[in-house]
mmJSON file of the N, C-alpha and C atoms, coordinates in Angstrom:
{"data_MODEL":{"atom_site":{
"group_PDB":["ATOM","ATOM","ATOM","ATOM","ATOM","ATOM","ATOM","ATOM","ATOM","ATOM","ATOM","ATOM","ATOM","ATOM","ATOM","ATOM","ATOM","ATOM","ATOM","ATOM","ATOM","ATOM","ATOM","ATOM","ATOM","ATOM","ATOM","ATOM","ATOM","ATOM","ATOM","ATOM","ATOM","ATOM","ATOM","ATOM","ATOM","ATOM","ATOM","ATOM","ATOM","ATOM","ATOM","ATOM","ATOM","ATOM","ATOM","ATOM","ATOM","ATOM","ATOM","ATOM","ATOM","ATOM","ATOM","ATOM","ATOM","ATOM","ATOM","ATOM","ATOM","ATOM","ATOM","ATOM","ATOM","ATOM","ATOM","ATOM","ATOM","ATOM","ATOM","ATOM","ATOM","ATOM","ATOM","ATOM","ATOM","ATOM","ATOM","ATOM","ATOM","ATOM","ATOM","ATOM","ATOM","ATOM","ATOM","ATOM","ATOM","ATOM","ATOM","ATOM","ATOM","ATOM","ATOM","ATOM","ATOM","ATOM","ATOM","ATOM","ATOM","ATOM","ATOM","ATOM","ATOM","ATOM","ATOM","ATOM","ATOM","ATOM","ATOM","ATOM","ATOM","ATOM","ATOM","ATOM","ATOM","ATOM","ATOM","ATOM","ATOM","ATOM","ATOM","ATOM","ATOM","ATOM","ATOM","ATOM","ATOM","ATOM","ATOM","ATOM","ATOM","ATOM","ATOM","ATOM","ATOM","ATOM","ATOM","ATOM","ATOM","ATOM","ATOM","ATOM","ATOM","ATOM","ATOM","ATOM","ATOM","ATOM","ATOM","ATOM","ATOM","ATOM","ATOM","ATOM","ATOM","ATOM","ATOM","ATOM","ATOM","ATOM","ATOM","ATOM","ATOM","ATOM","ATOM","ATOM","ATOM","ATOM","ATOM","ATOM","ATOM","ATOM","ATOM","ATOM","ATOM","ATOM","ATOM","ATOM","ATOM","ATOM","ATOM","ATOM","ATOM","ATOM","ATOM","ATOM","ATOM","ATOM","ATOM","ATOM","ATOM","ATOM","ATOM","ATOM","ATOM","ATOM","ATOM","ATOM","ATOM","ATOM","ATOM","ATOM","ATOM","ATOM","ATOM","ATOM","ATOM","ATOM","ATOM","ATOM","ATOM","ATOM","ATOM","ATOM","ATOM","ATOM","ATOM","ATOM","ATOM","ATOM","ATOM","ATOM","ATOM","ATOM","ATOM","ATOM","ATOM","ATOM","ATOM","ATOM","ATOM","ATOM","ATOM","ATOM","ATOM"],
"id":[1,2,3,4,5,6,7,8,9,10,11,12,13,14,15,16,17,18,19,20,21,22,23,24,25,26,27,28,29,30,31,32,33,34,35,36,37,38,39,40,41,42,43,44,45,46,47,48,49,50,51,52,53,54,55,56,57,58,59,60,61,62,63,64,65,66,67,68,69,70,71,72,73,74,75,76,77,78,79,80,81,82,83,84,85,86,87,88,89,90,91,92,93,94,95,96,97,98,99,100,101,102,103,104,105,106,107,108,109,110,111,112,113,114,115,116,117,118,119,120,121,122,123,124,125,126,127,128,129,130,131,132,133,134,135,136,137,138,139,140,141,142,143,144,145,146,147,148,149,150,151,152,153,154,155,156,157,158,159,160,161,162,163,164,165,166,167,168,169,170,171,172,173,174,175,176,177,178,179,180,181,182,183,184,185,186,187,188,189,190,191,192,193,194,195,196,197,198,199,200,201,202,203,204,205,206,207,208,209,210,211,212,213,214,215,216,217,218,219,220,221,222,223,224,225,226,227,228,229,230,231,232,233,234,235,236,237],
"type_symbol":["N","C","C","N","C","C","N","C","C","N","C","C","N","C","C","N","C","C","N","C","C","N","C","C","N","C","C","N","C","C","N","C","C","N","C","C","N","C","C","N","C","C","N","C","C","N","C","C","N","C","C","N","C","C","N","C","C","N","C","C","N","C","C","N","C","C","N","C","C","N","C","C","N","C","C","N","C","C","N","C","C","N","C","C","N","C","C","N","C","C","N","C","C","N","C","C","N","C","C","N","C","C","N","C","C","N","C","C","N","C","C","N","C","C","N","C","C","N","C","C","N","C","C","N","C","C","N","C","C","N","C","C","N","C","C","N","C","C","N","C","C","N","C","C","N","C","C","N","C","C","N","C","C","N","C","C","N","C","C","N","C","C","N","C","C","N","C","C","N","C","C","N","C","C","N","C","C","N","C","C","N","C","C","N","C","C","N","C","C","N","C","C","N","C","C","N","C","C","N","C","C","N","C","C","N","C","C","N","C","C","N","C","C","N","C","C","N","C","C","N","C","C","N","C","C","N","C","C","N","C","C","N","C","C","N","C","C"],
"label_atom_id":["N","CA","C","N","CA","C","N","CA","C","N","CA","C","N","CA","C","N","CA","C","N","CA","C","N","CA","C","N","CA","C","N","CA","C","N","CA","C","N","CA","C","N","CA","C","N","CA","C","N","CA","C","N","CA","C","N","CA","C","N","CA","C","N","CA","C","N","CA","C","N","CA","C","N","CA","C","N","CA","C","N","CA","C","N","CA","C","N","CA","C","N","CA","C","N","CA","C","N","CA","C","N","CA","C","N","CA","C","N","CA","C","N","CA","C","N","CA","C","N","CA","C","N","CA","C","N","CA","C","N","CA","C","N","CA","C","N","CA","C","N","CA","C","N","CA","C","N","CA","C","N","CA","C","N","CA","C","N","CA","C","N","CA","C","N","CA","C","N","CA","C","N","CA","C","N","CA","C","N","CA","C","N","CA","C","N","CA","C","N","CA","C","N","CA","C","N","CA","C","N","CA","C","N","CA","C","N","CA","C","N","CA","C","N","CA","C","N","CA","C","N","CA","C","N","CA","C","N","CA","C","N","CA","C","N","CA","C","N","CA","C","N","CA","C","N","CA","C","N","CA","C","N","CA","C","N","CA","C","N","CA","C","N","CA","C","N","CA","C","N","CA","C","N","CA","C"],
"label_alt_id":[null,null,null,null,null,null,null,null,null,null,null,null,null,null,null,null,null,null,null,null,null,null,null,null,null,null,null,null,null,null,null,null,null,null,null,null,null,null,null,null,null,null,null,null,null,null,null,null,null,null,null,null,null,null,null,null,null,null,null,null,null,null,null,null,null,null,null,null,null,null,null,null,null,null,null,null,null,null,null,null,null,null,null,null,null,null,null,null,null,null,null,null,null,null,null,null,null,null,null,null,null,null,null,null,null,null,null,null,null,null,null,null,null,null,null,null,null,null,null,null,null,null,null,null,null,null,null,null,null,null,null,null,null,null,null,null,null,null,null,null,null,null,null,null,null,null,null,null,null,null,null,null,null,null,null,null,null,null,null,null,null,null,null,null,null,null,null,null,null,null,null,null,null,null,null,null,null,null,null,null,null,null,null,null,null,null,null,null,null,null,null,null,null,null,null,null,null,null,null,null,null,null,null,null,null,null,null,null,null,null,null,null,null,null,null,null,null,null,null,null,null,null,null,null,null,null,null,null,null,null,null,null,null,null,null,null,null],
"label_comp_id":["MET","MET","MET","ALA","ALA","ALA","LYS","LYS","LYS","ARG","ARG","ARG","SER","SER","SER","THR","THR","THR","PRO","PRO","PRO","LYS","LYS","LYS","LYS","LYS","LYS","GLN","GLN","GLN","GLN","GLN","GLN","ALA","ALA","ALA","ASN","ASN","ASN","SER","SER","SER","GLN","GLN","GLN","SER","SER","SER","SER","SER","SER","ARG","ARG","ARG","ARG","ARG","ARG","TYR","TYR","TYR","LYS","LYS","LYS","ASP","ASP","ASP","PHE","PHE","PHE","ARG","ARG","ARG","ASN","ASN","ASN","LYS","LYS","LYS","ALA","ALA","ALA","GLN","GLN","GLN","LYS","LYS","LYS","ARG","ARG","ARG","LEU","LEU","LEU","LEU","LEU","LEU","ASN","ASN","ASN","LEU","LEU","LEU","ALA","ALA","ALA","SER","SER","SER","ILE","ILE","ILE","SER","SER","SER","ILE","ILE","ILE","CYS","CYS","CYS","PRO","PRO","PRO","LYS","LYS","LYS","CYS","CYS","CYS","LYS","LYS","LYS","GLU","GLU","GLU","ALA","ALA","ALA","LYS","LYS","LYS","LEU","LEU","LEU","ALA","ALA","ALA","HIS","HIS","HIS","ALA","ALA","ALA","VAL","VAL","VAL","CYS","CYS","CYS","HIS","HIS","HIS","ASN","ASN","ASN","CYS","CYS","CYS","GLY","GLY","GLY","GLU","GLU","GLU","TYR","TYR","TYR","ASN","ASN","ASN","GLY","GLY","GLY","ARG","ARG","ARG","LYS","LYS","LYS","VAL","VAL","VAL","LEU","LEU","LEU","ASP","ASP","ASP","MET","MET","MET","GLU","GLU","GLU","LYS","LYS","LYS","GLN","GLN","GLN","VAL","VAL","VAL","ASP","ASP","ASP","LYS","LYS","LYS","ILE","ILE","ILE","THR","THR","THR","LYS","LYS","LYS","VAL","VAL","VAL","LYS","LYS","LYS","ALA","ALA","ALA"],
"label_asym_id":["A","A","A","A","A","A","A","A","A","A","A","A","A","A","A","A","A","A","A","A","A","A","A","A","A","A","A","A","A","A","A","A","A","A","A","A","A","A","A","A","A","A","A","A","A","A","A","A","A","A","A","A","A","A","A","A","A","A","A","A","A","A","A","A","A","A","A","A","A","A","A","A","A","A","A","A","A","A","A","A","A","A","A","A","A","A","A","A","A","A","A","A","A","A","A","A","A","A","A","A","A","A","A","A","A","A","A","A","A","A","A","A","A","A","A","A","A","A","A","A","A","A","A","A","A","A","A","A","A","A","A","A","A","A","A","A","A","A","A","A","A","A","A","A","A","A","A","A","A","A","A","A","A","A","A","A","A","A","A","A","A","A","A","A","A","A","A","A","A","A","A","A","A","A","A","A","A","A","A","A","A","A","A","A","A","A","A","A","A","A","A","A","A","A","A","A","A","A","A","A","A","A","A","A","A","A","A","A","A","A","A","A","A","A","A","A","A","A","A","A","A","A","A","A","A","A","A","A","A","A","A","A","A","A","A","A","A"],
"label_entity_id":["1","1","1","1","1","1","1","1","1","1","1","1","1","1","1","1","1","1","1","1","1","1","1","1","1","1","1","1","1","1","1","1","1","1","1","1","1","1","1","1","1","1","1","1","1","1","1","1","1","1","1","1","1","1","1","1","1","1","1","1","1","1","1","1","1","1","1","1","1","1","1","1","1","1","1","1","1","1","1","1","1","1","1","1","1","1","1","1","1","1","1","1","1","1","1","1","1","1","1","1","1","1","1","1","1","1","1","1","1","1","1","1","1","1","1","1","1","1","1","1","1","1","1","1","1","1","1","1","1","1","1","1","1","1","1","1","1","1","1","1","1","1","1","1","1","1","1","1","1","1","1","1","1","1","1","1","1","1","1","1","1","1","1","1","1","1","1","1","1","1","1","1","1","1","1","1","1","1","1","1","1","1","1","1","1","1","1","1","1","1","1","1","1","1","1","1","1","1","1","1","1","1","1","1","1","1","1","1","1","1","1","1","1","1","1","1","1","1","1","1","1","1","1","1","1","1","1","1","1","1","1","1","1","1","1","1","1"],
"label_seq_id":[1,1,1,2,2,2,3,3,3,4,4,4,5,5,5,6,6,6,7,7,7,8,8,8,9,9,9,10,10,10,11,11,11,12,12,12,13,13,13,14,14,14,15,15,15,16,16,16,17,17,17,18,18,18,19,19,19,20,20,20,21,21,21,22,22,22,23,23,23,24,24,24,25,25,25,26,26,26,27,27,27,28,28,28,29,29,29,30,30,30,31,31,31,32,32,32,33,33,33,34,34,34,35,35,35,36,36,36,37,37,37,38,38,38,39,39,39,40,40,40,41,41,41,42,42,42,43,43,43,44,44,44,45,45,45,46,46,46,47,47,47,48,48,48,49,49,49,50,50,50,51,51,51,52,52,52,53,53,53,54,54,54,55,55,55,56,56,56,57,57,57,58,58,58,59,59,59,60,60,60,61,61,61,62,62,62,63,63,63,64,64,64,65,65,65,66,66,66,67,67,67,68,68,68,69,69,69,70,70,70,71,71,71,72,72,72,73,73,73,74,74,74,75,75,75,76,76,76,77,77,77,78,78,78,79,79,79],
"pdbx_PDB_ins_code":[null,null,null,null,null,null,null,null,null,null,null,null,null,null,null,null,null,null,null,null,null,null,null,null,null,null,null,null,null,null,null,null,null,null,null,null,null,null,null,null,null,null,null,null,null,null,null,null,null,null,null,null,null,null,null,null,null,null,null,null,null,null,null,null,null,null,null,null,null,null,null,null,null,null,null,null,null,null,null,null,null,null,null,null,null,null,null,null,null,null,null,null,null,null,null,null,null,null,null,null,null,null,null,null,null,null,null,null,null,null,null,null,null,null,null,null,null,null,null,null,null,null,null,null,null,null,null,null,null,null,null,null,null,null,null,null,null,null,null,null,null,null,null,null,null,null,null,null,null,null,null,null,null,null,null,null,null,null,null,null,null,null,null,null,null,null,null,null,null,null,null,null,null,null,null,null,null,null,null,null,null,null,null,null,null,null,null,null,null,null,null,null,null,null,null,null,null,null,null,null,null,null,null,null,null,null,null,null,null,null,null,null,null,null,null,null,null,null,null,null,null,null,null,null,null,null,null,null,null,null,null,null,null,null,null,null,null],
"Cartn_x":[-45.561,-44.156,-43.659,-42.405,-41.815,-41.448,-41.646,-41.289,-39.792,-39.205,-37.783,-37.56,-36.475,-36.184,-35.669,-35.902,-35.441,-34.0,-33.126,-31.741,-31.655,-30.8,-30.66,-29.779,-28.788,-27.894,-27.774,-27.437,-27.279,-25.996,-26.101,-24.951,-24.087,-22.795,-21.867,-21.958,-21.718,-21.773,-20.696,-19.543,-18.467,-18.852,-19.576,-20.004,-21.005,-21.925,-22.917,-22.246,-21.32,-20.664,-19.751,-19.137,-18.282,-19.115,-20.293,-21.169,-21.627,-21.952,-22.387,-21.245,-20.028,-18.885,-18.587,-18.687,-18.439,-19.455,-20.722,-21.775,-21.522,-21.146,-20.908,-19.742,-18.657,-17.492,-17.808,-18.563,-18.929,-19.827,-20.761,-21.661,-20.89,-19.922,-19.122,-18.297,-17.728,-16.952,-17.834,-19.058,-19.982,-20.335,-20.583,-20.955,-19.792,-18.569,-17.416,-17.184,-17.408,-17.195,-18.355,-19.478,-20.661,-20.461,-19.967,-19.786,-18.342,-17.651,-16.271,-16.264,-15.665,-15.642,-14.252,-14.21,-12.942,-12.993,-11.892,-11.799,-11.751,-12.524,-12.549,-11.216,-10.525,-9.219,-9.305,-10.465,-10.573,-10.951,-12.041,-12.541,-12.181,-11.558,-11.099,-12.24,-13.441,-14.584,-14.747,-15.358,-15.619,-16.749,-16.586,-17.611,-17.584,-18.634,-18.655,-17.701,-17.007,-16.089,-16.87,-16.317,-16.917,-18.255,-18.368,-19.601,-19.251,-20.213,-20.022,-19.953,-19.048,-18.944,-20.133,-20.869,-22.049,-21.688,-20.435,-20.01,-19.587,-18.741,-18.245,-18.809,-19.372,-19.996,-19.018,-17.846,-16.863,-16.77,-16.443,-16.192,-15.057,-14.021,-12.874,-12.215,-12.154,-11.485,-12.32,-13.592,-14.465,-15.646,-16.144,-17.32,-18.558,-19.269,-20.438,-21.723,-21.786,-22.962,-22.658,-23.6,-23.455,-24.13,-23.318,-23.856,-24.556,-24.106,-24.743,-26.153,-26.335,-27.649,-28.644,-28.198,-29.079,-29.447,-28.53,-28.816,-29.867,-29.788,-30.78,-32.169,-32.258,-33.557,-34.159,-33.332,-33.839,-34.27,-33.494,-33.777,-34.933,-35.215,-36.322,-37.649,-38.556,-39.887,-40.879,-41.675,-42.7,-43.931,-44.343,-45.498,-46.745],
"Cartn_y":[-95.882,-95.637,-96.413,-96.821,-97.574,-96.638,-97.123,-96.324,-96.441,-95.349,-95.325,-95.456,-96.111,-96.293,-94.99,-94.841,-93.661,-93.88,-92.881,-93.063,-93.181,-94.089,-94.327,-93.271,-92.75,-91.746,-90.582,-89.432,-88.252,-88.384,-87.999,-88.091,-86.833,-87.002,-85.878,-84.956,-83.653,-82.686,-82.962,-83.418,-83.698,-84.836,-85.822,-86.943,-86.469,-85.594,-85.072,-84.238,-83.365,-82.504,-83.306,-84.37,-85.215,-85.897,-86.376,-87.026,-86.025,-84.824,-83.794,-83.39,-83.218,-82.822,-83.881,-85.157,-86.23,-86.183,-85.971,-85.859,-84.661,-83.519,-82.293,-82.47,-83.084,-83.287,-84.209,-85.266,-86.176,-85.477,-84.661,-83.94,-82.932,-82.248,-81.283,-81.973,-83.123,-83.855,-84.289,-84.748,-85.154,-83.975,-82.804,-81.632,-81.139,-81.199,-80.763,-81.66,-82.954,-83.885,-83.875,-83.292,-83.314,-82.455,-81.241,-80.335,-79.869,-80.212,-79.757,-78.44,-77.444,-76.099,-75.835,-75.283,-74.925,-73.462,-72.959,-71.564,-71.507,-70.625,-70.445,-69.836,-70.433,-69.895,-68.538,-68.211,-66.935,-65.785,-65.926,-64.807,-64.928,-66.034,-66.257,-66.267,-66.631,-66.75,-68.209,-68.447,-69.811,-70.413,-71.686,-72.385,-73.851,-74.578,-76.01,-76.688,-77.713,-78.441,-79.172,-79.241,-79.913,-79.293,-77.977,-77.277,-75.942,-75.365,-74.077,-72.973,-72.021,-70.876,-69.957,-69.609,-68.76,-67.292,-66.962,-65.571,-65.214,-66.064,-65.747,-66.673,-67.81,-68.71,-69.629,-69.863,-70.726,-72.062,-73.114,-74.434,-75.066,-75.479,-76.162,-75.316,-73.994,-73.097,-72.683,-73.105,-72.753,-71.941,-71.055,-70.239,-71.102,-71.416,-72.294,-71.485,-70.55,-69.704,-68.296,-67.709,-66.324,-65.465,-64.89,-64.152,-62.858,-62.223,-60.988,-61.268,-62.398,-62.765,-62.972,-63.624,-63.871,-62.571,-61.619,-60.346,-59.585,-59.627,-58.944,-59.53,-60.837,-61.473,-61.034,-60.919,-60.571,-59.102,-58.224,-56.797,-56.349,-57.052,-56.643,-56.976,-56.005,-56.213,-56.028,-57.056,-56.95,-56.31,-55.203,-54.489,-54.822],
"Cartn_z":[33.41,33.607,34.817,34.721,35.816,36.956,38.16,39.327,39.574,40.033,40.319,41.816,42.165,43.577,44.189,45.486,46.208,46.644,46.442,46.874,48.396,48.856,50.288,50.958,50.227,50.78,49.81,50.368,49.518,48.697,47.425,46.541,46.675,46.645,46.794,45.578,45.81,44.71,43.669,44.099,43.15,42.206,42.727,41.886,40.834,41.229,40.291,39.211,39.61,38.636,37.721,38.234,37.403,36.321,36.685,35.718,34.655,35.066,34.123,33.191,33.715,32.892,31.838,32.211,31.263,30.13,30.468,29.453,28.553,29.15,28.378,27.413,27.875,27.018,25.844,26.101,25.017,24.002,24.474,23.57,22.722,23.312,22.56,21.481,21.785,20.79,19.627,19.92,18.865,17.966,18.563,17.778,16.928,17.446,16.671,15.466,15.619,14.517,13.527,13.908,13.043,11.81,11.967,10.844,10.806,9.726,9.599,8.835,9.425,8.849,8.291,7.077,6.461,6.039,5.514,5.099,3.579,2.997,1.544,1.111,0.124,-0.275,-0.973,-1.562,-2.281,-1.356,-0.617,0.198,1.669,2.085,3.461,4.486,4.058,4.964,5.373,6.52,6.984,6.171,5.786,5.023,5.416,5.06,5.289,4.323,4.778,3.918,2.837,1.636,0.478,0.115,0.222,-0.128,-0.778,-1.485,-2.146,-1.099,-1.302,-0.406,-0.671,0.366,0.198,0.069,0.329,0.232,-1.196,-1.801,-3.148,-4.227,-3.868,-4.844,-5.555,-4.995,-5.634,-4.923,-5.713,-5.158,-5.946,-5.263,-5.86,-6.949,-6.736,-7.674,-8.862,-8.925,-10.049,-9.559,-10.402,-10.08,-10.311,-9.24,-9.328,-9.257,-8.326,-8.16,-8.642,-9.366,-9.777,-8.711,-7.835,-6.691,-7.123,-8.199,-8.672,-9.166,-9.81,-10.33,-9.185,-8.125,-6.99,-6.286,-6.201,-5.551,-6.344,-7.698,-8.525,-8.292,-8.162,-7.943,-6.609,-5.59,-4.27,-4.211,-4.86,-4.732,-5.622,-6.727,-7.597,-6.942,-6.961,-6.409,-7.533,-7.772,-8.815,-8.225,-8.812,-8.286,-9.084],
"occupancy":[1.0,1.0,1.0,1.0,1.0,1.0,1.0,1.0,1.0,1.0,1.0,1.0,1.0,1.0,1.0,1.0,1.0,1.0,1.0,1.0,1.0,1.0,1.0,1.0,1.0,1.0,1.0,1.0,1.0,1.0,1.0,1.0,1.0,1.0,1.0,1.0,1.0,1.0,1.0,1.0,1.0,1.0,1.0,1.0,1.0,1.0,1.0,1.0,1.0,1.0,1.0,1.0,1.0,1.0,1.0,1.0,1.0,1.0,1.0,1.0,1.0,1.0,1.0,1.0,1.0,1.0,1.0,1.0,1.0,1.0,1.0,1.0,1.0,1.0,1.0,1.0,1.0,1.0,1.0,1.0,1.0,1.0,1.0,1.0,1.0,1.0,1.0,1.0,1.0,1.0,1.0,1.0,1.0,1.0,1.0,1.0,1.0,1.0,1.0,1.0,1.0,1.0,1.0,1.0,1.0,1.0,1.0,1.0,1.0,1.0,1.0,1.0,1.0,1.0,1.0,1.0,1.0,1.0,1.0,1.0,1.0,1.0,1.0,1.0,1.0,1.0,1.0,1.0,1.0,1.0,1.0,1.0,1.0,1.0,1.0,1.0,1.0,1.0,1.0,1.0,1.0,1.0,1.0,1.0,1.0,1.0,1.0,1.0,1.0,1.0,1.0,1.0,1.0,1.0,1.0,1.0,1.0,1.0,1.0,1.0,1.0,1.0,1.0,1.0,1.0,1.0,1.0,1.0,1.0,1.0,1.0,1.0,1.0,1.0,1.0,1.0,1.0,1.0,1.0,1.0,1.0,1.0,1.0,1.0,1.0,1.0,1.0,1.0,1.0,1.0,1.0,1.0,1.0,1.0,1.0,1.0,1.0,1.0,1.0,1.0,1.0,1.0,1.0,1.0,1.0,1.0,1.0,1.0,1.0,1.0,1.0,1.0,1.0,1.0,1.0,1.0,1.0,1.0,1.0,1.0,1.0,1.0,1.0,1.0,1.0,1.0,1.0,1.0,1.0,1.0,1.0,1.0,1.0,1.0,1.0,1.0,1.0],
"B_iso_or_equiv":[0.0,0.0,0.0,0.0,0.0,0.0,0.0,0.0,0.0,0.0,0.0,0.0,0.0,0.0,0.0,0.0,0.0,0.0,0.0,0.0,0.0,0.0,0.0,0.0,0.0,0.0,0.0,0.0,0.0,0.0,0.0,0.0,0.0,0.0,0.0,0.0,0.0,0.0,0.0,0.0,0.0,0.0,0.0,0.0,0.0,0.0,0.0,0.0,0.0,0.0,0.0,0.0,0.0,0.0,0.0,0.0,0.0,0.0,0.0,0.0,0.0,0.0,0.0,0.0,0.0,0.0,0.0,0.0,0.0,0.0,0.0,0.0,0.0,0.0,0.0,0.0,0.0,0.0,0.0,0.0,0.0,0.0,0.0,0.0,0.0,0.0,0.0,0.0,0.0,0.0,0.0,0.0,0.0,0.0,0.0,0.0,0.0,0.0,0.0,0.0,0.0,0.0,0.0,0.0,0.0,0.0,0.0,0.0,0.0,0.0,0.0,0.0,0.0,0.0,0.0,0.0,0.0,0.0,0.0,0.0,0.0,0.0,0.0,0.0,0.0,0.0,0.0,0.0,0.0,0.0,0.0,0.0,0.0,0.0,0.0,0.0,0.0,0.0,0.0,0.0,0.0,0.0,0.0,0.0,0.0,0.0,0.0,0.0,0.0,0.0,0.0,0.0,0.0,0.0,0.0,0.0,0.0,0.0,0.0,0.0,0.0,0.0,0.0,0.0,0.0,0.0,0.0,0.0,0.0,0.0,0.0,0.0,0.0,0.0,0.0,0.0,0.0,0.0,0.0,0.0,0.0,0.0,0.0,0.0,0.0,0.0,0.0,0.0,0.0,0.0,0.0,0.0,0.0,0.0,0.0,0.0,0.0,0.0,0.0,0.0,0.0,0.0,0.0,0.0,0.0,0.0,0.0,0.0,0.0,0.0,0.0,0.0,0.0,0.0,0.0,0.0,0.0,0.0,0.0,0.0,0.0,0.0,0.0,0.0,0.0,0.0,0.0,0.0,0.0,0.0,0.0,0.0,0.0,0.0,0.0,0.0,0.0],
"pdbx_formal_charge":[null,null,null,null,null,null,null,null,null,null,null,null,null,null,null,null,null,null,null,null,null,null,null,null,null,null,null,null,null,null,null,null,null,null,null,null,null,null,null,null,null,null,null,null,null,null,null,null,null,null,null,null,null,null,null,null,null,null,null,null,null,null,null,null,null,null,null,null,null,null,null,null,null,null,null,null,null,null,null,null,null,null,null,null,null,null,null,null,null,null,null,null,null,null,null,null,null,null,null,null,null,null,null,null,null,null,null,null,null,null,null,null,null,null,null,null,null,null,null,null,null,null,null,null,null,null,null,null,null,null,null,null,null,null,null,null,null,null,null,null,null,null,null,null,null,null,null,null,null,null,null,null,null,null,null,null,null,null,null,null,null,null,null,null,null,null,null,null,null,null,null,null,null,null,null,null,null,null,null,null,null,null,null,null,null,null,null,null,null,null,null,null,null,null,null,null,null,null,null,null,null,null,null,null,null,null,null,null,null,null,null,null,null,null,null,null,null,null,null,null,null,null,null,null,null,null,null,null,null,null,null,null,null,null,null,null,null],
"auth_seq_id":[1,1,1,2,2,2,3,3,3,4,4,4,5,5,5,6,6,6,7,7,7,8,8,8,9,9,9,10,10,10,11,11,11,12,12,12,13,13,13,14,14,14,15,15,15,16,16,16,17,17,17,18,18,18,19,19,19,20,20,20,21,21,21,22,22,22,23,23,23,24,24,24,25,25,25,26,26,26,27,27,27,28,28,28,29,29,29,30,30,30,31,31,31,32,32,32,33,33,33,34,34,34,35,35,35,36,36,36,37,37,37,38,38,38,39,39,39,40,40,40,41,41,41,42,42,42,43,43,43,44,44,44,45,45,45,46,46,46,47,47,47,48,48,48,49,49,49,50,50,50,51,51,51,52,52,52,53,53,53,54,54,54,55,55,55,56,56,56,57,57,57,58,58,58,59,59,59,60,60,60,61,61,61,62,62,62,63,63,63,64,64,64,65,65,65,66,66,66,67,67,67,68,68,68,69,69,69,70,70,70,71,71,71,72,72,72,73,73,73,74,74,74,75,75,75,76,76,76,77,77,77,78,78,78,79,79,79],
"auth_comp_id":["MET","MET","MET","ALA","ALA","ALA","LYS","LYS","LYS","ARG","ARG","ARG","SER","SER","SER","THR","THR","THR","PRO","PRO","PRO","LYS","LYS","LYS","LYS","LYS","LYS","GLN","GLN","GLN","GLN","GLN","GLN","ALA","ALA","ALA","ASN","ASN","ASN","SER","SER","SER","GLN","GLN","GLN","SER","SER","SER","SER","SER","SER","ARG","ARG","ARG","ARG","ARG","ARG","TYR","TYR","TYR","LYS","LYS","LYS","ASP","ASP","ASP","PHE","PHE","PHE","ARG","ARG","ARG","ASN","ASN","ASN","LYS","LYS","LYS","ALA","ALA","ALA","GLN","GLN","GLN","LYS","LYS","LYS","ARG","ARG","ARG","LEU","LEU","LEU","LEU","LEU","LEU","ASN","ASN","ASN","LEU","LEU","LEU","ALA","ALA","ALA","SER","SER","SER","ILE","ILE","ILE","SER","SER","SER","ILE","ILE","ILE","CYS","CYS","CYS","PRO","PRO","PRO","LYS","LYS","LYS","CYS","CYS","CYS","LYS","LYS","LYS","GLU","GLU","GLU","ALA","ALA","ALA","LYS","LYS","LYS","LEU","LEU","LEU","ALA","ALA","ALA","HIS","HIS","HIS","ALA","ALA","ALA","VAL","VAL","VAL","CYS","CYS","CYS","HIS","HIS","HIS","ASN","ASN","ASN","CYS","CYS","CYS","GLY","GLY","GLY","GLU","GLU","GLU","TYR","TYR","TYR","ASN","ASN","ASN","GLY","GLY","GLY","ARG","ARG","ARG","LYS","LYS","LYS","VAL","VAL","VAL","LEU","LEU","LEU","ASP","ASP","ASP","MET","MET","MET","GLU","GLU","GLU","LYS","LYS","LYS","GLN","GLN","GLN","VAL","VAL","VAL","ASP","ASP","ASP","LYS","LYS","LYS","ILE","ILE","ILE","THR","THR","THR","LYS","LYS","LYS","VAL","VAL","VAL","LYS","LYS","LYS","ALA","ALA","ALA"],
"auth_asym_id":["A","A","A","A","A","A","A","A","A","A","A","A","A","A","A","A","A","A","A","A","A","A","A","A","A","A","A","A","A","A","A","A","A","A","A","A","A","A","A","A","A","A","A","A","A","A","A","A","A","A","A","A","A","A","A","A","A","A","A","A","A","A","A","A","A","A","A","A","A","A","A","A","A","A","A","A","A","A","A","A","A","A","A","A","A","A","A","A","A","A","A","A","A","A","A","A","A","A","A","A","A","A","A","A","A","A","A","A","A","A","A","A","A","A","A","A","A","A","A","A","A","A","A","A","A","A","A","A","A","A","A","A","A","A","A","A","A","A","A","A","A","A","A","A","A","A","A","A","A","A","A","A","A","A","A","A","A","A","A","A","A","A","A","A","A","A","A","A","A","A","A","A","A","A","A","A","A","A","A","A","A","A","A","A","A","A","A","A","A","A","A","A","A","A","A","A","A","A","A","A","A","A","A","A","A","A","A","A","A","A","A","A","A","A","A","A","A","A","A","A","A","A","A","A","A","A","A","A","A","A","A","A","A","A","A","A","A"],
"auth_atom_id":["N","CA","C","N","CA","C","N","CA","C","N","CA","C","N","CA","C","N","CA","C","N","CA","C","N","CA","C","N","CA","C","N","CA","C","N","CA","C","N","CA","C","N","CA","C","N","CA","C","N","CA","C","N","CA","C","N","CA","C","N","CA","C","N","CA","C","N","CA","C","N","CA","C","N","CA","C","N","CA","C","N","CA","C","N","CA","C","N","CA","C","N","CA","C","N","CA","C","N","CA","C","N","CA","C","N","CA","C","N","CA","C","N","CA","C","N","CA","C","N","CA","C","N","CA","C","N","CA","C","N","CA","C","N","CA","C","N","CA","C","N","CA","C","N","CA","C","N","CA","C","N","CA","C","N","CA","C","N","CA","C","N","CA","C","N","CA","C","N","CA","C","N","CA","C","N","CA","C","N","CA","C","N","CA","C","N","CA","C","N","CA","C","N","CA","C","N","CA","C","N","CA","C","N","CA","C","N","CA","C","N","CA","C","N","CA","C","N","CA","C","N","CA","C","N","CA","C","N","CA","C","N","CA","C","N","CA","C","N","CA","C","N","CA","C","N","CA","C","N","CA","C","N","CA","C","N","CA","C","N","CA","C","N","CA","C","N","CA","C","N","CA","C","N","CA","C"],
"pdbx_PDB_model_num":[1,1,1,1,1,1,1,1,1,1,1,1,1,1,1,1,1,1,1,1,1,1,1,1,1,1,1,1,1,1,1,1,1,1,1,1,1,1,1,1,1,1,1,1,1,1,1,1,1,1,1,1,1,1,1,1,1,1,1,1,1,1,1,1,1,1,1,1,1,1,1,1,1,1,1,1,1,1,1,1,1,1,1,1,1,1,1,1,1,1,1,1,1,1,1,1,1,1,1,1,1,1,1,1,1,1,1,1,1,1,1,1,1,1,1,1,1,1,1,1,1,1,1,1,1,1,1,1,1,1,1,1,1,1,1,1,1,1,1,1,1,1,1,1,1,1,1,1,1,1,1,1,1,1,1,1,1,1,1,1,1,1,1,1,1,1,1,1,1,1,1,1,1,1,1,1,1,1,1,1,1,1,1,1,1,1,1,1,1,1,1,1,1,1,1,1,1,1,1,1,1,1,1,1,1,1,1,1,1,1,1,1,1,1,1,1,1,1,1,1,1,1,1,1,1,1,1,1,1,1,1,1,1,1,1,1,1]
}}}
């Protein structure tokens, strides 16, 4: 590993916090743009845009997932 030089003077606290705030703001903007969240028009729950709603199973006004069928599979226990 390369050796790092020793700072000649102490850095001001405002300079350190300014650098950290800039990094934090850029990271927050990246995370917000990563996943766009929309509201399901039927059940009014938050969901990912352009994806099936996991609460009601609808996408673009059509029933895509049968939520009752999935619940039956989970609750049945084969002994």
